[in-house]
C-alpha positions as CSV (number, residue, x, y, z in Angstrom):
1,G,0.0,0.0,0.0
2,S,1.0,3.6,-0.1
3,E,3.6,4.5,2.5
4,M,2.2,7.1,4.9
5,P,3.2,7.7,8.5
6,L,1.5,5.7,11.3
7,F,0.6,7.3,14.6
8,S,-0.9,6.4,17.9
9,V,-4.4,7.7,18.6
10,P,-5.2,9.2,22.0
11,K,-8.5,9.2,23.9
12,E,-10.5,10.5,20.9
13,V,-10.0,7.0,19.4
14,A,-13.2,6.0,21.2
15,V,-15.1,8.0,18.6
16,G,-16.1,5.6,15.9
17,T,-14.6,2.6,17.5
18,A,-17.4,2.4,20.0
19,M,-16.1,0.4,22.9
20,L,-14.0,-2.8,22.7
21,G,-16.9,-4.9,23.8
22,V,-19.6,-3.0,21.8
23,A,-18.4,-3.2,18.2
24,F,-21.7,-4.2,16.7
25,A,-20.8,-5.3,13.2
26,T,-24.2,-6.9,12.6
27,G,-23.4,-7.0,8.9
28,M,-26.6,-6.4,7.0
29,L,-24.4,-7.1,4.3
30,A,-24.8,-10.2,2.4
31,G,-28.4,-11.0,3.1
32,K,-31.1,-9.4,5.2
33,R,-31.1,-5.9,6.5
34,R,-31.5,-5.5,10.3
35,P,-31.0,-2.6,12.7
36,P,-28.0,-2.9,14.9
37,P,-28.4,-4.0,18.5
38,T,-29.1,-1.1,20.9
39,H,-28.0,-2.7,24.2
40,T,-24.5,-2.8,25.7
41,L,-22.7,-5.6,27.5
42,T,-23.1,-6.0,31.2
43,G,-22.1,-8.6,33.8
44,A,-21.4,-12.0,32.4
45,G,-22.2,-10.9,28.9
46,R,-19.2,-8.6,28.8
47,C,-16.7,-10.0,26.3
48,T,-13.7,-7.9,27.0
49,L,-12.0,-5.8,29.6
50,P,-14.2,-3.5,31.7
51,F,-14.6,-0.1,30.2
52,G,-12.4,2.5,31.8
53,P,-8.7,3.5,32.3
54,L,-7.3,0.0,31.5
55,W,-9.2,-0.3,28.3
56,Q,-8.1,3.2,27.3
57,Y,-4.5,2.3,28.2
58,I,-4.7,-0.7,25.8
59,L,-5.8,1.6,22.9
60,D,-3.3,4.3,23.8
61,H,-0.4,1.8,23.8
62,S,-1.3,-0.5,20.9
63,L,-3.3,1.3,18.3
64,R,-1.6,2.8,15.2
65,E,-3.9,4.3,12.6
66,H,-3.2,5.4,9.1
67,P,-4.3,9.0,8.7
68,I,-6.9,8.1,6.0
69,L,-8.2,5.3,8.2
70,K,-8.8,7.8,10.9
71,K,-10.7,10.0,8.5
72,L,-12.9,7.1,7.5
73,R,-13.5,6.1,11.1
74,L,-14.7,9.5,12.0
75,L,-16.9,9.7,9.0
76,T,-18.4,6.3,9.9
77,A,-18.9,7.5,13.5
78,D,-21.2,10.2,12.2
79,H,-23.4,7.6,10.5
80,P,-26.6,6.6,12.3
81,W,-25.4,3.0,12.3
82,G,-21.8,3.7,12.9
83,K,-21.6,1.1,15.7
84,M,-21.7,-1.6,12.9
85,M,-18.0,-0.7,12.1
86,V,-15.4,-3.3,13.1
87,S,-13.5,-1.9,16.1
88,C,-10.3,-0.3,15.0
89,D,-8.0,-2.4,17.2
90,Q,-9.6,-5.5,15.7
91,A,-9.1,-4.2,12.2
92,Q,-5.5,-3.5,13.0
93,L,-5.1,-7.2,14.1
94,M,-6.7,-8.4,10.8
95,A,-4.2,-6.2,8.8
96,N,-1.3,-7.5,10.8
97,L,-2.4,-11.1,10.1
98,V,-2.8,-10.4,6.4
99,K,0.8,-9.0,6.4
100,L,2.2,-11.8,8.6
101,I,1.1,-14.5,6.2
102,K,2.1,-12.5,3.1
103,A,-1.4,-12.6,1.8
104,K,-2.2,-11.6,-1.8
105,K,-5.8,-12.7,-2.1
106,V,-8.4,-11.8,0.5
107,I,-12.2,-12.2,0.8
108,E,-14.2,-9.9,2.9
109,I,-17.9,-10.7,3.5
110,G,-19.6,-7.6,4.8
111,V,-18.0,-4.2,4.0
112,F,-20.2,-1.5,5.5
113,T,-18.2,1.8,4.9
114,G,-15.0,-0.1,4.1
115,Y,-12.8,0.7,7.1
116,N,-11.6,-2.9,7.5
117,T,-11.3,-3.2,3.7
118,L,-9.0,-0.2,3.6
119,N,-7.0,-1.5,6.5
120,M,-6.3,-4.8,4.7
121,A,-5.7,-3.2,1.3
122,L,-3.1,-0.9,2.8
123,V,-0.9,-3.9,3.7
124,L,-1.4,-6.0,0.6
125,P,1.2,-5.9,-2.1
126,D,0.5,-3.8,-5.1
127,N,-0.8,-6.8,-7.0
128,G,-2.9,-8.0,-4.0
129,R,-6.7,-8.0,-4.1
130,V,-9.6,-7.8,-1.6
131,I,-12.8,-9.3,-3.0
132,A,-15.2,-7.2,-1.0
133,C,-18.8,-8.5,-0.8
134,D,-21.7,-6.4,0.2
135,I,-25.3,-5.8,-0.9
136,N,-25.6,-2.1,0.1
137,E,-23.6,0.3,-2.0
138,D,-24.9,3.3,-0.1
139,Y,-22.6,2.5,2.9
140,V,-19.7,1.7,0.7
141,K,-19.9,5.1,-1.0
142,I,-18.7,6.6,2.2
143,G,-15.4,4.8,2.1
144,K,-14.7,4.5,-1.7
145,P,-13.3,8.0,-2.1
146,L,-10.9,7.3,0.8
147,W,-9.8,4.0,-0.8
148,K,-8.8,6.2,-3.8
149,E,-7.2,8.8,-1.6
150,A,-5.1,6.1,0.0
151,G,-4.0,4.8,-3.3
152,V,-5.4,1.4,-2.9
153,E,-8.6,1.5,-4.9
154,H,-7.1,-0.8,-7.5
155,K,-6.6,-3.5,-4.9
156,I,-10.3,-3.6,-4.0
157,D,-12.7,-5.6,-6.1
158,L,-16.2,-4.6,-4.8
159,R,-19.0,-7.1,-5.6
160,I,-22.5,-5.7,-4.9
161,K,-24.6,-8.8,-4.8
162,P,-25.4,-11.5,-2.2
163,A,-22.1,-12.9,-0.9
164,I,-23.1,-16.5,-1.5
165,Q,-23.4,-15.7,-5.2
166,T,-19.9,-14.2,-5.3
167,L,-18.4,-17.2,-3.4
168,D,-20.1,-19.6,-5.7
169,E,-18.8,-17.7,-8.7
170,L,-15.2,-17.8,-7.3
171,L,-15.5,-21.6,-6.8
172,A,-17.0,-22.1,-10.2
173,S,-14.1,-20.2,-11.8
174,G,-11.6,-22.5,-10.3
175,E,-10.4,-20.3,-7.5
176,A,-10.7,-23.0,-4.7
177,E,-7.7,-23.0,-2.4
178,T,-6.2,-19.8,-3.9
179,F,-7.1,-17.3,-1.2
180,D,-5.0,-16.5,1.8
181,F,-7.4,-14.8,4.2
182,A,-11.2,-14.3,4.7
183,F,-13.1,-12.0,7.0
184,I,-16.7,-12.9,7.7
185,D,-18.9,-10.2,9.1
186,A,-22.4,-10.4,7.5
187,D,-25.9,-11.7,8.2
188,K,-25.5,-14.2,11.0
189,E,-28.1,-16.7,9.8
190,S,-25.8,-17.5,6.9
191,C,-22.5,-17.6,8.8
192,N,-22.1,-21.4,8.6
193,E,-22.6,-21.3,4.8
194,Y,-20.1,-18.4,4.5
195,Y,-17.6,-20.4,6.6
196,E,-17.9,-23.6,4.5
197,K,-17.5,-21.8,1.2
198,C,-14.5,-19.7,2.5
199,L,-12.9,-22.9,3.8
200,R,-13.0,-24.3,0.2
201,L,-11.5,-21.0,-1.2
202,I,-8.8,-20.6,1.4
203,K,-5.4,-22.3,1.0
204,K,-3.9,-24.6,3.6
205,G,-2.3,-22.3,6.1
206,G,-4.7,-19.6,5.4
207,I,-6.9,-17.8,8.0
208,I,-10.7,-17.3,8.3
209,A,-11.7,-14.6,10.8
210,I,-15.3,-14.7,11.9
211,D,-16.7,-11.6,13.6
212,N,-19.4,-11.2,16.3
213,V,-18.9,-14.7,17.7
214,L,-20.0,-13.4,21.2
215,W,-22.9,-11.4,19.9
216,S,-23.2,-9.0,22.8
217,G,-23.2,-12.0,25.2
218,R,-26.4,-13.4,23.8
219,V,-24.6,-16.7,22.9
220,L,-24.6,-17.5,26.7
221,K,-28.4,-18.2,26.6
222,P,-29.6,-18.3,23.0
223,R,-33.4,-18.0,22.8
224,K,-35.1,-20.5,20.6
225,D,-36.8,-17.8,18.6
226,D,-33.5,-15.9,18.0
227,L,-32.2,-17.4,14.8
228,E,-29.2,-15.1,14.6
229,T,-27.9,-16.0,18.0
230,Q,-28.7,-19.7,17.4
231,S,-26.7,-19.6,14.1
232,I,-23.7,-18.1,15.8
233,H,-23.8,-20.4,18.8
234,H,-24.1,-23.5,16.5
235,L,-21.1,-22.4,14.4
236,N,-19.1,-21.7,17.6
237,E,-19.8,-25.3,18.8
238,K,-19.0,-26.7,15.4
239,L,-15.7,-24.8,15.2
240,L,-14.6,-26.2,18.5
241,R,-14.8,-29.7,17.0
242,D,-13.8,-28.9,13.4
243,T,-10.7,-31.0,12.7
244,R,-10.1,-29.1,9.4
245,V,-8.9,-26.0,11.4
246,N,-7.1,-24.9,14.5
247,I,-8.9,-22.0,16.2
248,S,-8.5,-19.2,18.7
249,M,-11.5,-17.2,19.9
250,L,-10.6,-13.7,21.0
251,P,-12.6,-11.4,23.3
252,M,-11.9,-8.4,21.1
253,G,-14.7,-6.2,19.7
254,D,-17.8,-8.4,19.8
255,G,-15.7,-11.5,19.7
256,V,-13.7,-12.8,16.8
257,T,-12.7,-16.4,16.0
258,L,-9.6,-17.1,14.0
259,A,-9.7,-20.4,12.1
260,F,-6.4,-21.6,10.7
261,K,-6.9,-24.1,7.8
262,L,-4.9,-27.3,8.2
């Protein structure tokens, strides 16, 4: 990506990041549209450190943010559904993983305004590509000018259609086991299907990151009539026993599981 200075972000980083445990990326992105959750995490449902000075210390001493990423984060914070954005510390980890494994081909399912998309595109080589899947171009229009400003627009292949359709097209065109990294953050009732198709598209040694695996703590007691939470909980249980991958579930943002394909 274009080389621009990185810098730490002080307390104002909370704007647009929401809180570590309240990054509601509900991803109305590859299927059905839904309003974001309005409640916050309390008690046993909290999926990360308590809010307060220690949380702020973590951000102050770990977060580096490209200037154009900051611009996009603040634009997204002004959006009525800005809480859907992936937390910026989590997006930084995704970019670090992409760089660590020297990824060239990435799939992102659920783009929203494109903050995480931009973060990954910045660390990809010039010939790298993010296949970015979404069904709502209105949100993406917020980020697209900043992709261009950052000099990475050519690395982002935006597909505005249901993600399942895009994944099936990639498989049909012979791209199985050619991708290095996938990030899944879209409608939760389809999360298992996204996972299975991404597993076919990812190379051995590649990584699939699945967002919102703690779902504001609702996975602790999934209601029978809550299909979203049921879907996430079932996938979490399946991943624990899936011998095709090694996993780590991290209490970052709204919970993210990293699945490493064996």
